[in-house]
C-alpha positions in Angstrom: -7.4 -9.1 -2.7 -8.3 -7.9 -6.2 -7.5 -4.2 -6.8 -10.5 -2.0 -6.3 -11.3 0.7 -8.9 -10.7 3.4 -6.3 -7.1 2.2 -6.0 -6.6 2.3 -9.8 -8.0 5.8 -10.0 -5.8 6.9 -7.1 -2.7 5.4 -8.8 -3.5 7.3 -12.0 -3.9 10.6 -10.1 -0.7 9.8 -8.1 1.4 9.5 -11.3 0.1 12.9 -12.5 0.7 14.6 -9.1 4.2 13.2 -8.8 5.4 14.2 -12.3 7.5 17.2 -12.6 6.1 19.2 -15.5 7.9 22.0 -17.2 8.3 25.1 -15.0 5.7 27.2 -16.7 3.0 24.5 -16.7 3.9 23.3 -13.2 3.6 26.9 -11.8 0.2 27.1 -13.4 -0.9 23.8 -11.9 0.4 24.8 -8.4 -1.2 28.3 -8.5 -4.5 26.9 -9.8 -4.6 24.3 -7.0 -3.8 26.9 -4.3 -6.5 29.3 -5.5 -9.1 26.5 -6.1 -8.6 24.9 -2.7 -8.1 28.1 -0.8 -4.7 27.1 0.7 -3.2 29.3 3.3 0.5 29.4 2.3 1.6 31.9 4.9 3.6 29.3 6.8 5.1 27.8 3.6 7.2 28.6 0.6 5.5 30.1 -2.5 3.5 27.8 -4.7 6.1 28.2 -7.5 8.9 26.7 -5.4 7.4 23.2 -5.5 8.5 21.0 -8.5 5.4 18.8 -8.5 1.9 18.8 -7.1 2.9 16.1 -4.6 5.7 18.3 -3.4 3.1 21.0 -2.8 0.7 18.5 -1.0 3.5 17.4 1.3 5.0 20.8 2.0 6.9 21.4 5.2 6.8 24.6 7.3 9.3 27.4 6.8 9.5 27.7 10.6 8.5 25.1 13.1 5.3 25.7 15.0 5.6 26.0 18.8 3.6 23.9 21.2 3.2 23.2 24.9 6.2 21.5 26.5 4.1 20.1 29.3 4.3 16.3 28.9 0.7 16.0 29.9 -0.6 18.2 27.1 -1.6 16.3 24.0 -1.3 18.2 20.7 -3.2 17.7 17.5 -1.1 15.5 15.1 -2.3 17.4 12.1 -4.3 20.3 10.6 -7.8 19.0 10.3 -11.5 19.0 11.0 -12.7 16.8 13.9 -15.6 15.0 12.3 -16.4 13.1 15.5 -14.9 12.5 18.9 -15.9 11.2 22.3 -16.4 8.0 24.2 -16.0 4.5 22.7 -19.1 2.5 23.7 -17.8 -1.0 24.4 -16.5 -1.7 20.8 -18.2 1.1 18.9 -17.1 4.6 17.9 -18.8 7.1 15.7 -17.9 7.4 12.0 -20.4 10.3 11.8 -23.5 11.1 13.9 -25.9 8.1 13.6 -23.3 5.7 12.1 -20.9 3.7 14.2 -17.9 1.5 13.3 -16.3 -1.4 15.2 -13.0 -0.5 16.9 -12.0 -4.2 16.6 -12.8 -4.1 12.9 -10.8 -0.9 12.2 -7.8 -2.3 14.0 -7.8 -5.5 12.0 -6.4 -8.9 12.7 -2.8 -7.8 13.2 -3.6 -6.4 16.6 -3.9 -8.7 19.6 -7.2 -9.2 21.4 -5.6 -7.9 24.7 -4.6 -4.7 23.0 -8.0 -4.3 21.5 -9.6 -4.8 24.9 -7.5 -2.1 26.5 -9.3 0.6 24.6 -12.9 -0.6 25.2 -14.9 2.3 26.6 -11.9 4.6 25.9 -11.8 7.8 23.8 -11.7 8.3 20.1 -11.0 11.3 17.8 -11.5 11.3 14.0 -9.3 13.9 12.3 -10.3 14.7 8.6 -7.6 16.4 6.5 -9.2 18.1 3.5 -7.2 18.7 0.2 -6.6 22.2 1.4 -4.9 21.2 4.7 -1.3 20.7 5.6 -0.8 17.0 4.8 2.0 15.9 7.2 1.4 14.2 10.6 3.2 14.4 13.9 3.5 12.6 17.2 0.8 14.1 19.5 2.8 13.2 22.7 6.0 11.6 23.7 5.4 8.0 22.7 6.7 4.5 22.0 5.7 2.7 18.8 5.2 -1.0 19.4 3.7 -2.2 16.2 2.8 -1.0 12.7 0.2 -2.9 10.6 -0.5 -2.2 7.0 -4.0 -3.3 5.9 -4.7 -3.0 2.2 -8.2 -2.0 1.2 -10.4 0.3 -0.9 -9.9 4.0 -1.3 -13.3 5.6 -1.0 -13.4 9.3 -0.3 -13.5 10.2 3.4 -15.2 13.6 3.2 -18.4 14.4 5.1 -20.9 13.2 2.4 -19.0 9.9 2.1 -18.9 9.4 5.9 -22.7 9.8 5.9 -23.2 7.4 3.0 -20.6 4.6 3.1 -21.1 2.1 6.0 -17.9 0.9 7.7 -15.8 3.4 5.6 -12.8 3.3 8.0 -12.9 -0.5 7.9 -13.3 -0.8 4.1 -10.4 1.6 3.3 -6.7 0.9 3.3 -5.0 1.9 6.5 -1.9 1.8 8.6 -2.4 1.0 12.3 0.2 2.2 14.8 0.0 0.7 18.2 1.7 3.0 20.8 2.3 3.6 24.5 2.3 7.0 26.2 5.1 8.0 28.6 2.7 7.0 31.4 2.3 3.5 29.9 -1.2 4.0 28.5 -2.0 2.3 25.2 -3.4 4.1 22.2 -3.6 3.8 18.4 -3.0 6.1 15.5 -4.7 4.9 12.4 -3.8 6.4 9.0 -6.8 5.9 6.7 -6.3 6.1 3.0 -8.8 7.8 0.7 -9.5 8.5 -3.0 -6.5 10.1 -4.7 -4.2 9.3 -1.7 -1.5 7.6 -3.8 0.6 7.1 -0.7 0.6 7.2 3.0 4.2 7.6 4.0 5.5 6.3 7.4 9.0 7.6 7.6 10.3 5.2 10.2 9.0 2.1 8.2 10.0 2.3 4.5 8.8 -1.3 4.0 5.2 0.0 4.1 4.2 0.8 0.5 0.5 1.8 0.3 -1.8 1.4 -2.7 0.7 -1.1 -4.3 0.2 -4.5 -2.6 -2.8 -6.7 -1.6 -1.2 -8.6 1.3 -1.3 -7.2 4.9 2.0 -6.8 6.6 3.0 -6.1 10.2 6.2 -4.9 11.9 7.2 -4.9 15.6 9.7 -2.6 17.4 11.6 -2.8 20.7 13.1 0.7 21.0 11.2 3.0 18.7 10.4 6.3 20.4 8.9 9.5 18.9 9.0 12.9 20.8 6.0 15.1 20.8 5.8 17.1 17.5 8.1 14.7 15.5 7.2 14.6 11.9 6.7 10.9 11.0 5.2 11.0 7.5 2.5 12.4 5.2 -0.6 11.8 3.1 -0.5 12.4 -0.6 -3.8 14.4 -0.7 -6.3 14.7 2.2 -7.4 11.8 4.3 -8.2 10.9 7.9 -6.4 9.9 11.1 -8.3 8.0 13.7 -7.0 8.0 17.3 -8.2 5.4 19.8 -7.1 5.8 23.4 -7.3 3.6 26.5 -10.0 4.3 29.0 -9.4 7.3 31.3 -6.1 8.0 29.5 -7.1 11.6 28.7 -9.6 14.4 29.0 -10.5 15.9 25.6 -10.4 19.7 25.2 -12.1 19.8 21.8 -15.4 18.8 20.3 -17.0 17.5 17.1 -16.9 20.1 14.4 -13.8 21.9 15.7 -11.1 22.9 13.2 -7.7 22.2 14.8 -4.1 22.8 13.8 -1.0 20.8 14.3 0.7 21.8 17.6 -2.6 23.0 19.2 -3.3 21.4 22.6 -6.4 19.2 22.3 -6.4 17.1 25.4 -4.9 16.6 28.9 -3.2 13.3 29.7 -4.2 11.8 33.1 -1.1 11.2 35.1 
């Protein structure tokens, strides 16, 4: 697939963001970004402590956030706005009110038809991470990762105006699909969706995935890969979206469209 102009733009921004400028200039860049975007830095080190803009984007907490230890409580994998959530209607989930996307399409060809069928009439949640949000993502429950599929694509913006305008945005954009099982044996997917200026989607347990660099899809399978609830497994470089697709009757959502959620907040109850 020929590189799309959005990928080239994102690579250019990524080079600037990853460069460590002189201390004075870097401090000015970091402070300007924090003020302009309205970042809440109360849980993090001071802006001046980060050697590059990317380091600021992918900042880690000074102290870990606490969350429910109940294995049936699902927590938010990230700080984000829930742009849409609810029931999957056969093969369709909402991108934004009035505009749907195909679940089969967003999962791509690397996922088996049986796995796709398992989430028909299930539950979906779209988490939008804005440029001001904490950019790391975490396991929402104790889970086993079965497969990771990298699907190259475009890098359109994923903000609200773009969701309303660009048909099949989640299917057009580059993404990493993680096929997972809950501790109760229920199947669900976490889909990391690339976006404009997202130079990289890091998946810490799979360094072979290099986003916004290749045009050929790749897929990886695992036999004994387990993540515990709350585990940090990577980050976006700038804001983007995580789509979660769950098997029918796997969970009861405790949040709604338009809610702002924080990583570690309980958002759903797993059906035992």
